[in-house]
C-alpha positions, 0 to 999 in steps of 0.5 A, a space after each residue: 500499500 502506498 504511503 499516505 502523506 496527505 488527502 484533499 478535499 475538493 469543493 462540492 455543494 451543501 444541502 440544497 445544491 444551490 449553496 457551494 462550499 466556500 473553500 476550493 480545496 482542504 489539505 489534510 496532511 499526516 500527523 494533523 488533528 482536525 475538527 468538523 464543526 457546526 450546529 446539528 444538521 449542518 452537514 458535518 457528517 456528510 462532509 466525513 461520509 465523503 472523506 469514508 467513501 472517497 467521494 468522487 463527485 458521486 455523493 450528494 455534495 458532489 465533493 471528490 477526495 484526493 490521496 497524495 494529490 491523485 484518485 484514490 486506488 480502486 483497492 482502497 474501496 474494494 477490499 475492505 483489508 486495504 481501506 486506510 480509513 476507520 470510521 467510529 460512529 455515535 452509534 457503533 456497537 458490536 454483534 460478536 458475544 466473543 471475550 474482549 481479549 479473544 476478539 482483539 487476539 482474532 483482529 490482530 492475527 487477520 490484520 498482522 498475519 502471525 499468531 503471536 499478538 500478545 504484545 499488541 492486544 495488551 497495548 490495545 487494551 492499556 490504550 483503551 483503558 486510559 481513554 474510558 472511566 470504567 476499566 475493561 475486563 478482557 475476559 468479559 463479553 463484547 456485547 456486555 461493554 458500556 457505550 463509552 467502553 465500546 468506543 474507547 475499545 474501537 478507537 484503540 483497535 483502530 490506531 493500534 491493530 488496524 493501524 489505519 492512517 485515517 481515523 474519522 471519530 464522530 462526536 466521541 465527547 458523548 461516550 464518557 471518554 476522557 478528551 485531553 487524554 484521548 488526543 494527548 495519547 492520539 498524537 503519540 501516532 502519527 496519523 490524520 485525526 478528523 473530529 466530528 464535534 461539538 466539543 470546545 475542548 476537542 476543537 481548540 485542541 485540533 490543528 484547525 478547524 473546518 466550519 460547516 453551514 446548511 451542509 456547505 464548508 464555510 471557513 477553515 480556521 486554523 488554532 491561533 495561539 491565544 485559543 490555544 492559552 485558553 484550553 487551559 481553562 476549558 480544561 479547569 472547567 471540564 476536569 471540575 465536571 468530571 470530577 463533580 460526575 465522579 463524586 456524584 456517581 460515588 454517592 457523595 455530597 458536593 460542598 458548595 464551598 469545593 465548587 466556589 474554590 474550583 470555579 475561582 481557580 479556573 478564573 485565575 487561568 485567564 490572564 493572558 498567559 494560560 498559566 493561571 499565575 495572575 493571583 491579584 485577580 479580583 473575584 468578588 463577582 464570583 457567587 458566594 454558594 454559602 449566601 444562596 442555599 438553593 433556587 427555591 429560596 431565591 424564589 421565595 423571597 422574590 414571591 415575598 417581595 411581590 405579595 408586599 408590593 401588592 398589599 401596598 398598593 391595595 392600601 393606597 387604593 383604599 
């Protein structure tokens, strides 16, 4: 198989055939991480499908996908074992009821052509367990895996065993996967990673993003230095939400002071350097959660004030 150095997406049209892509050619080079963003229904999945199908003016978008500046070899489409693309969708599920380890061993044997694949299977499991919050039992059934475990295993299988040079990932943020860790691990492998995402953290950790609207490509934005610095603040906010999720799952009570201190820490990272070193910022506008017991109490105070105002008006009228 020819070494893939880049893929090129040549422009087409949007949903209704009358709004054209605004970028003529998009080049994705080996080792890059790319995000496809836009509202629901904007054509993100259609674009990623064009890549998966090696579109050649034969899809509704009329786009064309080139490999190394040429049409892809027919074997990429006709022979699944030679297809360089792995596509992990939102709704991928396992049909096999085999134990996890056996399934991976069979796949490794098919892909690598020999039976001594223990090392690559262990690497695949280790990779998957770094992505998911719940460790995968290698002796457990494939169909017993949770959604997050399934997606984690599919990603690691595509990267390690399948060794696919082009990985398409559709909204992995909905599968309980640790996103920052996933991107850090994926960058260790020289591949083209393309994310369909609504997640700002994934987007700003990408090299650039493709903006979609009404089925058409609107813009191509390279992640700048300021955006890269903002990732630290987003990471802290995201980590807080993950930590709260874990505490709630473990049956713990949430301390308002804990949340307040975390929010202050998140705000302290917005200092232009992303370092979180500015200790002289004024956080007086941060809500004091101790003084606000709950939303219902606030509503009760407002209702009492409204009732008092009504009584005063009646007195004046009488």
